C-alpha positions in Angstrom: 62.7 98.5 101.2 64.4 99.9 98.2 66.3 97.7 95.6 69.6 98.7 94.1 71.7 97.9 91.1 75.5 97.9 90.9 76.8 99.4 87.6 80.4 99.2 86.5 82.1 100.2 83.2 85.5 98.5 82.6 88.2 98.1 80.0 91.1 95.6 80.1 91.2 95.3 83.9 89.6 92.0 84.7 91.8 91.1 87.6 90.8 94.2 89.6 87.2 94.0 88.4 86.8 90.5 89.9 88.0 91.8 93.3 85.5 94.6 93.1 82.7 92.2 92.2 83.7 89.9 95.1 83.1 92.8 97.5 79.7 93.6 95.9 78.4 90.1 96.7 79.7 90.5 100.3 77.4 93.4 101.0 75.0 93.2 104.0 72.3 94.5 101.6 72.8 92.6 98.4 72.0 94.1 95.0 69.2 92.7 92.9 71.3 93.3 89.9 74.9 93.7 88.8 75.4 95.4 85.4 78.9 95.3 83.8 79.7 97.0 80.5 83.0 95.7 79.4 84.7 97.2 76.2 87.7 94.8 76.4 88.5 92.7 73.3 88.3 89.6 75.5 85.1 90.6 77.3 83.7 87.1 77.1 86.5 85.9 79.4 85.5 88.6 81.9 81.9 87.5 81.7 82.9 83.9 82.4 84.9 84.9 85.5 82.1 87.2 86.8 79.6 84.3 86.3 81.9 82.1 88.5 82.0 84.7 91.2 78.2 84.9 91.3 77.8 81.1 91.2 75.6 80.1 94.2 74.3 83.6 94.7 70.6 83.7 94.6 68.5 86.8 93.8 71.3 88.6 92.0 70.9 89.1 88.2 74.1 89.5 86.3 74.0 91.5 83.1 77.5 91.4 81.5 77.6 93.0 78.1 80.1 94.7 75.8 80.0 98.1 74.2 80.5 99.1 70.6 82.3 102.2 71.8 85.2 102.4 74.2 84.1 105.3 76.2 83.4 105.5 79.9 80.6 107.9 79.3 78.9 105.7 76.6 79.5 102.5 78.7 78.1 104.1 81.8 75.0 105.4 80.0 74.4 101.9 78.5 74.8 100.3 81.9 72.5 102.7 83.7 69.8 102.1 81.0 69.9 98.4 81.9 69.5 99.0 85.6 66.2 98.2 87.2 66.8 98.9 90.9 65.3 101.8 92.6 68.9 103.1 93.3 71.8 102.9 90.9 75.2 102.5 92.6 77.8 103.6 90.0 81.2 102.2 90.8 84.6 102.1 89.1 86.1 98.7 88.3 88.7 99.2 91.1 86.2 100.4 93.8 86.3 98.0 96.7 83.2 98.3 98.9 83.3 97.8 102.6 80.7 95.2 103.6 78.1 97.7 104.9 78.6 100.3 102.2 75.4 99.7 100.2 73.4 99.3 103.4 74.5 102.7 104.7 73.7 104.3 101.3 70.2 102.8 101.2 69.6 103.8 104.8 69.7 107.4 103.6 67.2 106.9 100.8 64.8 104.9 102.9 64.7 107.6 105.6 64.1 110.3 102.9 60.3 110.6 103.3 60.3 113.9 101.5 62.0 112.4 98.3 64.3 115.3 98.6 67.6 113.4 98.1 68.8 112.9 94.5 72.1 111.2 95.2 74.3 109.8 97.9 78.0 109.4 97.6 80.2 106.9 99.5 83.0 108.0 101.8 86.5 107.2 100.4 88.8 105.5 102.8 92.5 104.4 102.7 91.5 101.1 104.4 91.5 98.4 101.7 89.1 95.6 102.5 90.9 93.2 100.0 94.4 94.3 100.8 95.5 90.7 101.5 94.5 89.8 97.9 96.4 92.6 96.1 99.4 93.5 98.3 102.5 91.3 98.5 105.8 91.7 100.4 107.4 93.3 97.3 104.6 95.7 96.4 101.6 94.3 94.5 100.3 91.3 92.7 101.2 91.3 89.0 98.4 93.0 87.0 97.2 94.9 90.1 99.9 97.5 90.4 98.7 100.6 92.1 99.2 104.0 90.6 102.4 105.8 91.7 102.1 107.5 95.0 105.2 109.8 94.7 105.5 113.2 96.3 102.9 115.6 94.8 102.7 119.3 95.0 99.7 119.2 97.3 101.3 116.7 99.6 104.5 118.7 99.9 102.6 121.8 100.6 100.4 120.1 103.1 103.4 119.0 105.1 104.6 122.6 105.5 101.6 124.8 105.8 98.3 122.9 105.5 97.7 123.3 109.2 97.4 127.0 108.8 94.6 129.1 107.5 96.9 130.5 104.8 97.9 127.0 103.7 94.3 125.9 103.3 93.6 129.1 101.3 96.6 128.6 99.0 95.7 125.0 98.4 92.2 125.9 97.5 92.5 129.3 95.7 96.0 129.1 94.1 96.7 125.5 93.5 93.1 124.6 92.7 93.3 121.4 94.8 89.5 121.5 95.2 86.8 120.2 92.8 84.6 123.2 93.5 87.4 125.5 92.1 88.2 123.3 89.1 84.6 123.0 87.9 82.8 126.1 86.5 79.2 126.2 87.6 76.9 126.8 84.7 73.6 127.0 86.6 72.3 129.4 89.3 73.8 128.8 92.7 72.1 126.2 94.7 71.5 125.9 98.4 73.3 123.0 100.0 71.2 121.6 102.8 70.6 118.2 104.5 66.8 117.4 104.2 65.2 117.3 107.7 64.1 113.7 107.3 67.7 112.5 107.1 69.3 115.0 109.4 69.6 112.4 112.2 71.9 110.3 110.0 75.6 110.6 109.5 75.4 112.6 106.3 76.7 115.9 104.9 75.6 118.0 102.0 78.2 117.9 99.2 78.4 119.6 95.8 79.9 116.5 94.2 80.0 112.7 94.8 83.1 110.7 94.1 83.1 109.2 90.6 84.3 105.9 92.1 81.3 105.5 94.3 78.2 107.6 93.5 74.5 106.6 93.8 71.3 108.2 92.6 67.7 107.4 92.0 67.1 105.3 88.9 64.5 107.8 87.6 67.1 110.5 87.4 69.3 108.3 85.2 66.6 108.7 82.5 67.0 112.4 82.5 70.6 113.1 83.2 73.2 111.2 81.3 77.0 111.3 80.9 78.1 113.5 78.1 78.8 111.2 75.1 81.0 113.9 73.4 83.7 112.9 75.8 84.6 109.8 73.8 88.3 109.4 74.4 89.1 111.0 77.7 86.3 111.9 80.1 88.0 114.2 82.6 85.4 115.9 84.8 82.6 113.7 83.5 81.8 112.8 87.2 81.7 116.4 88.3 79.4 117.3 85.4 76.9 114.5 86.0 76.8 115.2 89.7 76.2 118.9 89.0 73.2 118.0 86.8 71.9 115.3 89.2 71.8 118.0 91.9 69.2 119.8 89.8 66.8 117.1 91.1 67.5 117.2 94.8 70.1 117.2 97.5 73.5 115.5 97.1 74.8 113.9 100.3 77.8 112.0 101.5 77.1 109.1 103.8 79.9 109.0 106.4 79.4 105.3 107.2 79.3 104.1 103.6 82.9 103.3 103.1 84.7 102.5 99.8 88.3 102.1 98.9 89.4 103.3 95.5 92.4 101.2 94.5 93.3 103.2 91.4 95.0 100.4 89.4 97.9 101.3 87.2 96.5 100.6 83.8 94.2 103.6 84.1 97.0 106.1 84.1 97.3 108.9 81.6 100.0 111.5 81.1 99.8 114.7 83.1 99.7 116.9 80.0 96.7 115.0 78.6 94.9 115.1 81.9 95.2 118.9 82.1 94.3 119.7 78.5 91.2 117.5 78.7 90.1 118.9 82.0 90.1 122.3 80.5 88.7 121.5 77.0 86.0 119.2 78.5 84.9 122.1 80.7 84.4 124.2 77.6 82.2 121.5 76.2 80.1 121.4 79.3 79.6 125.1 79.2 78.6 125.1 75.5 76.3 122.1 75.9 74.7 122.6 79.3 74.8 126.3 80.2 71.6 128.2 79.3 73.7 131.1 77.9 77.2 129.9 77.2 78.5 133.2 76.0 78.1 134.6 79.4 80.9 132.3 80.6 83.4 133.1 77.8 85.3 135.8 79.8 85.2 133.7 83.0 86.6 130.8 81.1 89.5 132.8 79.9 90.2 134.0 83.4 90.1 130.4 84.6 92.7 129.4 82.0 95.0 132.1 83.2 94.6 131.1 86.8 95.2 127.4 85.9 98.4 128.4 84.1 99.7 129.9 87.3 98.5 127.0 89.5 100.0 124.3 87.2 103.3 126.2 87.0 103.5 126.2 90.8 102.5 122.5 91.1 105.1 121.4 88.4 107.7 123.5 90.2 106.9 122.2 93.7 107.1 118.7 92.4 110.3 119.4 90.4 108.8 118.4 87.1 111.1 120.6 85.1 109.6 119.6 81.8 106.4 121.3 83.1 103.9 118.9 81.6 100.9 120.4 83.4 101.8 123.9 82.2 102.1 122.4 78.6 98.6 121.0 79.0 97.2 124.5 79.9 99.0 126.1 76.9 97.6 123.5 74.6 94.1 124.1 75.9 94.6 127.9 75.4 95.5 127.2 71.7 92.3 125.1 71.1 89.4 126.2 73.3 88.1 128.7 70.7 87.6 125.8 68.3 85.0 124.4 70.8 83.4 127.8 71.4 82.9 128.4 67.6 80.7 125.3 67.3 77.1 124.8 68.1 76.0 122.4 70.8 74.8 119.9 68.1 78.1 120.1 66.2 80.2 119.4 69.3 78.6 115.9 69.6 80.0 114.7 66.3 83.1 116.9 66.1 84.6 116.7 69.6 85.4 113.0 69.7 87.6 113.2 66.6 89.2 116.3 68.1 90.0 114.4 71.3 91.4 111.6 69.3 93.7 113.9 67.4 95.1 115.4 70.6 95.7 112.0 72.2 97.6 110.8 69.1 99.7 114.0 68.7 100.7 114.5 72.4 103.9 112.7 73.4 
């Protein structure tokens, strides 16, 4: 039987983190280890609360440390380096596991007699296993407010035409409501197949795993790490790491491994910043991970133009008349050449300060 480690990076969200940890220790297959990397100023308070949650639990090692750098990529890499389980289950601090989630993930790895599976992602569900602890009659418990769930462009479109073939095409090809369209592949195309040894299980091949609930073999974590140049806002870091994990084997989604991603309010960032960092971070990935980055220069420019159209449509459909997402694309168009002009080595030291400047300047 394989062992597993839960790995969580967190910052200033102890209330929601403790709920996530409470679900980890309810698993029908308990972890041998829980690793938390907490960059909060009061991280010791979080450690004390986590220790209380694990009181009485036998066989689970708690490693709760802080990070000198407030960066999800740096924190995740540090946490993974401390994991000792055969499988690393990388979670967000607001990922609430259903009780059998870990068991169902491990079932796939243990059936994989060919060692052909590199990673297995959980299936996201709207069913919240700790709803009684966060929801109240007037919304949510203080400190655990959920992100806004107002009408979005994709939701509005879906109500009208998503049941049609045209609607699905528009959503995917025009509005870019699909991770496969947002992420530019910098390797040769890969076949997506379910290995024969696990074909009898409820699994599907997938290009990406959800960042809030991805697992992979610990040995892969020694080779593929989150990009530490993404110091201040790590948009697409999950897509990038999944893409590189898939170099080592199949990526699958386990249909019975359920997880609820709560998306607590303190993690929000303005739309303009989200878009600009999606686009600029993608340029970083191409420069650092593509074998021949210059082959993607023209394709990247085309992608910027297509995103300008898609974000204009989404802002318009959602009646965001200040067009914040369009502004994000325009800002990326102004700055992407600064990334392209630098070598892979230069980006590592230069890009964090560049990210910080954008975050400070954008209102």
